[in-house]
C-alpha positions in Angstrom: 25.0 13.6 32.0 24.3 10.8 33.7 21.9 10.3 36.7 24.4 10.5 39.1 25.5 13.8 38.0 21.9 15.5 37.7 21.1 14.1 41.2 23.1 16.3 43.3 21.4 19.4 41.2 17.7 18.3 41.3 15.2 19.7 44.0 12.2 17.3 44.0 9.3 17.1 46.2 7.6 14.3 46.8 3.4 14.4 47.9 1.5 11.2 48.4 -1.4 10.8 51.4 0.6 7.1 51.4 3.3 7.9 54.1 5.0 4.6 53.4 5.0 4.5 49.7 6.2 8.9 50.3 8.8 8.1 53.0 10.2 4.6 50.9 10.0 7.3 47.6 11.8 10.1 49.7 14.6 7.6 51.0 15.4 6.5 47.0 16.0 9.6 46.1 18.2 10.9 48.9 20.1 7.8 48.8 20.7 9.2 45.0 21.9 12.3 46.1 18.3 14.3 45.1 17.0 17.6 47.2 14.0 15.9 48.6 11.0 17.4 50.4 8.0 14.9 51.4 4.0 16.3 51.8 1.5 14.5 53.1 -2.1 16.8 51.4 -2.0 19.4 48.5 -2.0 22.2 51.4 1.5 21.4 52.5 3.3 20.7 49.6 1.9 24.5 47.8 3.2 25.9 51.5 6.1 24.0 50.6 6.6 25.5 46.6 6.1 29.2 48.3 9.2 28.3 50.4 11.4 27.1 48.4 12.2 26.4 44.4 11.4 22.9 43.4 13.1 21.4 39.6 10.4 18.2 39.9 7.1 17.1 41.9 5.7 14.1 41.9 2.1 14.0 43.2 -0.6 11.8 43.6 -4.1 12.0 41.6 -6.3 11.4 44.6 -5.1 12.9 47.6 -7.7 14.1 50.1 -8.6 17.4 50.5 -7.1 19.0 47.2 -6.1 17.0 44.8 -3.0 16.7 42.3 -5.0 18.5 39.8 -5.4 21.2 42.4 -1.3 21.5 43.4 -0.8 21.4 39.4 -3.0 24.8 39.1 -1.5 26.5 42.5 2.2 26.2 41.3 1.1 27.3 37.3 -0.7 30.5 39.5 2.4 31.3 41.2 4.6 31.2 37.9 6.4 28.1 38.7 7.9 26.1 36.3 8.1 23.6 39.0 7.7 20.4 35.9 5.2 17.8 37.0 4.8 14.1 37.7 1.4 12.5 38.3 1.3 9.0 39.6 -2.4 7.8 39.4 -4.8 4.8 39.8 -6.9 2.4 37.2 -10.0 5.0 38.1 -8.2 8.3 37.1 -6.1 7.5 33.5 -9.1 10.2 32.0 -7.8 12.9 35.3 -4.2 12.0 34.5 -5.1 13.1 30.4 -6.7 16.6 32.5 -3.6 16.9 34.0 -1.5 16.4 30.4 -3.6 19.4 29.0 -2.5 21.4 31.6 0.9 21.2 31.6 2.3 18.3 33.7 4.9 16.4 31.9 3.8 12.7 32.4 2.1 10.3 34.6 2.5 7.2 35.9 0.3 4.4 37.0 0.6 2.7 40.6 2.0 0.5 41.2 5.4 2.0 40.4 9.1 0.7 40.3 11.3 3.3 41.9 13.8 3.0 39.1 11.7 3.4 36.3 9.8 6.9 38.5 14.0 8.2 38.4 14.1 7.9 34.7 10.9 10.2 34.1 12.0 12.3 37.3 15.4 12.9 35.1 13.6 13.5 32.1 11.1 16.1 33.7 14.4 18.1 35.0 16.1 18.0 31.2 12.7 19.0 30.5 12.7 21.7 33.1 16.6 23.5 31.9 16.0 23.5 28.1 13.0 25.6 29.1 15.5 27.8 31.6 18.4 27.4 29.0 15.5 29.2 26.3 15.1 31.9 29.3 18.6 32.6 29.7 19.2 32.6 25.9 16.8 35.2 25.3 17.9 37.1 28.0 21.4 36.8 27.1 21.1 38.4 23.4 18.6 41.1 24.9 21.1 41.8 27.5 25.1 40.7 24.8 27.1 43.6 23.0 29.7 42.8 20.8 33.4 42.1 22.7 35.9 43.0 21.5 39.1 40.4 21.6 41.6 41.3 24.1 45.1 43.1 22.6 48.7 43.1 23.3 51.9 41.6 23.0 53.7 43.4 26.2 55.0 40.7 28.7 52.8 42.1 31.2 50.0 40.9 29.0 51.3 37.5 28.5 51.2 37.1 32.5 47.7 38.3 32.5 47.0 35.1 29.4 48.4 32.1 31.9 46.9 33.3 34.7 43.7 33.4 32.5 45.0 29.8 30.7 45.8 28.7 34.7 42.1 29.3 35.9 40.7 27.8 32.5 39.3 24.5 34.7 38.4 26.8 37.5 34.9 27.5 38.7 35.8 29.3 41.7 35.3 32.9 42.1 38.2 35.1 40.6 38.7 39.3 41.4 39.7 41.4 38.1 41.4 44.4 39.7 42.8 47.2 37.5 42.3 51.2 36.9 39.4 52.5 36.1 39.7 51.8 31.9 42.2 48.8 31.5 39.8 45.9 30.0 38.0 44.3 33.0 34.9 42.6 31.3 37.1 41.3 29.0 39.2 39.5 30.7 35.9 38.6 32.1 35.4 37.2 28.8 37.9 35.3 28.6 37.8 33.3 31.8 34.4 32.9 30.7 35.3 31.3 27.4 38.4 28.9 28.6 36.3 27.7 31.2 33.9 24.8 31.4 31.0 26.7 31.6 32.1 28.4 28.3 28.4 27.3 26.4 26.4 28.6 29.3 25.3 32.1 29.9 27.4 35.1 30.7 25.4 37.6 32.4 27.2 41.0 33.2 26.5 43.6 35.9 27.9 47.5 36.6 27.4 47.7 40.3 28.4 50.9 39.6 25.4 51.9 37.5 21.9 51.3 39.5 20.9 52.3 42.4 20.9 50.3 46.3 17.3 48.9 45.2 17.2 48.0 41.5 20.3 46.7 41.6 19.3 44.3 43.8 16.4 43.7 42.0 18.5 42.9 39.2 21.2 40.5 41.0 18.1 39.2 42.6 14.9 39.5 41.3 11.6 40.8 42.7 7.8 39.3 43.2 4.8 40.8 41.4 3.3 43.5 43.4 7.0 43.8 46.2 7.2 47.4 45.2 5.5 50.0 43.0 6.1 49.7 39.5 6.7 45.2 39.7 3.4 44.8 37.6 5.0 41.3 37.2 7.2 38.9 38.5 10.8 38.6 37.1 13.6 36.6 37.5 16.9 37.6 38.4 20.3 37.8 36.7 21.7 35.0 39.2 18.7 32.6 38.0 19.0 33.9 34.7 23.0 32.6 35.2 21.5 29.3 36.9 25.1 27.3 35.3 26.4 29.8 34.1 28.8 32.6 35.1 28.1 36.3 36.2 30.1 39.0 36.2 29.7 42.0 38.4 31.9 44.4 37.9 32.3 47.7 40.4 31.7 45.0 43.1 33.3 47.9 45.4 30.2 50.2 44.9 27.3 47.4 46.6 26.0 48.7 49.3 26.6 47.3 53.2 23.3 46.0 52.8 23.0 44.1 49.5 26.7 42.0 50.7 25.0 39.6 52.8 22.3 38.6 49.9 25.3 37.8 48.0 27.9 36.3 50.6 25.0 33.7 50.9 24.7 33.0 47.5 28.4 32.1 47.5 28.2 29.8 50.6 25.1 27.7 49.6 23.6 29.0 45.9 20.5 30.1 48.2 18.6 33.3 47.1 15.0 35.1 47.6 13.3 37.0 45.7 12.5 40.5 46.9 8.9 40.0 48.1 9.3 36.2 48.1 9.6 33.7 50.7 10.8 31.5 48.6 14.0 29.7 49.0 15.9 29.2 45.3 19.1 27.5 44.6 21.4 28.2 42.1 25.1 27.4 40.7 26.7 30.4 39.5 30.6 30.4 38.8 31.0 34.1 40.1 33.8 37.1 38.4 33.7 40.3 40.2 35.8 43.4 39.8 36.8 46.6 41.3 39.5 49.5 40.8 39.0 50.2 44.4 41.4 48.5 46.8 39.2 45.7 48.9 41.9 45.1 51.5 41.4 48.6 52.5 37.8 48.8 51.9 37.6 45.9 54.5 39.9 47.9 56.8 37.5 51.2 56.6 34.4 48.5 57.4 33.0 49.2 54.1 33.3 45.9 52.6 32.9 42.3 54.8 35.5 41.1 55.4 33.9 36.9 54.8 32.4 38.3 51.0 36.0 39.5 50.5 37.4 36.6 51.2 34.7 34.4 48.5 35.3 36.4 46.0 39.2 36.5 46.5 39.9 32.8 45.8 42.2 34.2 42.9 43.2 37.9 42.2 44.1 38.7 38.4 46.2 42.3 38.9 45.5 43.7 35.2 47.9 46.3 34.0 47.2 49.7 33.4 48.0 51.0 29.7 51.1 52.7 30.3 53.2 50.2 32.0 51.7 47.5 28.5 54.3 49.8 26.6 53.8 49.2 22.4 50.5 47.1 23.6 49.5 51.2 22.8 50.2 50.6 19.8 48.7 47.8 18.4 45.8 49.0 20.4 45.4 52.3 18.6 45.9 50.4 14.9 43.0 48.4 16.4 40.9 51.1 17.1 41.6 52.3 14.3 40.0 49.9 11.9 41.6 49.3 8.1 42.7 51.6 6.0 44.0 53.7 8.2 47.6 54.4 9.5 49.4 57.1 11.8 52.4 59.3 11.1 55.5 58.7 12.5 54.7 62.0 14.9 51.4 60.8 16.2 53.1 57.7 17.2 55.5 59.1 19.0 52.5 60.7 20.9 50.5 58.0 21.4 53.5 55.9 22.6 54.6 58.6 25.2 52.0 60.1 26.1 50.6 58.1 29.6 47.1 57.4 28.8 45.5 58.2 32.9 42.0 56.8 31.2 43.9 53.4 29.7 41.8 52.2 26.7 38.4 53.5 27.2 40.4 57.0 26.8 42.6 55.4 23.9 39.0 54.3 22.4 38.2 58.5 22.3 41.8 59.9 20.8 41.4 57.5 18.2 37.5 58.0 17.4 38.7 62.1 17.8 41.9 61.8 15.9 39.3 60.3 12.7 36.8 62.9 13.1 39.5 65.4 12.4 41.5 63.9 9.4 41.1 64.9 6.5 42.1 61.7 4.3 43.4 58.2 6.0 45.9 59.3 7.7 46.0 59.9 11.3 48.1 62.7 11.9 49.5 64.4 15.5 47.3 67.1 14.9 44.2 65.4 15.1 44.8 64.5 18.3 43.8 65.5 21.7 46.0 68.4 23.2 46.4 66.8 25.5 47.8 64.0 23.9 50.4 66.1 21.8 51.9 67.8 25.2 55.1 67.3 25.6 54.7 66.3 29.4 51.5 64.8 29.5 49.4 65.9 32.1 47.7 63.4 34.3 43.7 64.1 33.5 40.8 62.3 35.0 39.2 59.8 33.1 35.9 61.6 32.8 37.6 64.8 30.9 36.7 62.9 27.8 33.1 63.5 28.1 33.5 67.0 29.6 36.1 67.6 26.3 33.1 66.1 23.6 30.4 67.7 25.5 32.5 71.4 24.9 33.6 70.1 20.9 30.3 69.8 19.9 28.9 73.3 21.5 31.2 74.6 19.8 30.4 73.1 16.9 26.8 73.9 16.5 27.7 77.7 18.5 29.9 78.6 14.9 27.3 76.9 12.3 24.5 78.8 14.5 26.4 82.2 13.6 27.3 81.3 10.0 23.6 80.1 9.8 24.7 76.8 8.5 27.0 77.9 5.9 29.3 74.7 5.7 31.7 75.8 4.1 33.1 79.0 6.1 32.1 77.2 9.5 34.2 74.8 9.2 37.1 77.5 7.8 36.3 79.5 11.3 36.4 75.6 13.1 40.3 75.0 10.8 38.7 71.4 10.0 38.0 70.1 6.3 34.2 70.3 5.2 34.6 66.3 4.8 35.5 66.5 8.8 32.6 68.6 10.1 30.0 66.4 8.4 32.1 64.2 10.6 31.5 65.5 12.7 27.8 66.5 12.7 27.5 62.3 12.3 29.3 61.9 15.1 27.5 64.8 17.8 24.5 63.9 16.1 23.6 67.9 15.4 20.3 67.9 13.6 19.4 70.7 11.1 16.8 72.1 13.8 18.7 72.1 16.3 21.0 74.8 14.4 18.0 76.9 13.8 17.7 77.8 17.1 19.4 80.9 18.5 20.3 81.5 21.7 20.1 85.4 22.9 22.1 87.7 23.5 23.3 89.7 26.5 
């Protein structure tokens, strides 16, 4: 990466009580495209660092008041990751060595050629980025789960693939719209993998899964003591994703009070952690998804119009499963896994059903069928009742969760009634003992639970 490419990303702090040197250095770096702030002493430097994040700081070692070492200790006390370069006179070499032991990146002796100084600044910035990437990698490994591939050959899905390919070279925001369970997160991952940012982090967050206060902390971070329970400083996911992509799922659920903060990040990359006055800048590509009609949300004043236009540079509409033809069979085979087969009546039922819960409901149905199957063949009788009806019922996507809870309770009550006799319980349930063992494993039913008796009325 060239120095010119670097300079547009570097926030630089120059601290020196020599006004002529400071102003000449500031002018030199500004002309190269750096974002530069100047400070005449250590106290002003720390004040600026409280207001804004700097990638690199150039510090004069010997200054009136706070010395360069004092400023370094202050930056470290604030848990900043600013890389420090010291400028020293001949008489302060021992102090420079001490500074290196405290964690400074480098030191140079005066007088200094600005071109030489710039080369050290770039190396310090690269060290800063490497440290950040290591933090990002650790966070991504903690948060990332194994992802499935996109499956489908229907015309509707071929159009999705075409739009993903067209958007491959862009770093602009993209809005992914579609019903619940259609695979919007998979589309976001495909967009990221086809982009120039594929080697950078992809961070995923769901707005509907978190209360407002926790969502703000997750997105933007917080300082130690910012609120009850904030026992340590925590960078937000925008900082973790810096240089990469963040996928904000269910963005239509974001509260109106958080929307302006998100808009600001989209506009100029600026953010502040909760409890902090310090400005931080990130460069993050935003992918967003929703199952809501955001045009209607804007009309109803529940979603900011300016934010809607910011995230809607390009819209990708994901088709529901009922519009994807025989993709449903390809997906069912994928979810069943190697060695499993479908009888013709099961295939017809799967093809005929409306799948209001889309891919998520299909996964649940196939998992249920595998549990109930006596061998490696899925039959119509193994599928959920709503799937096998001649006229498919339109049920809410949450019904699978309710059905699982009812099935579990039925199995537990039957085993309790039969005092744990699995053979008799399986006969009463109308399934094989093999299927019963699958249900016990699936529902995490323990022997202790079966020993608990219920009070009869």
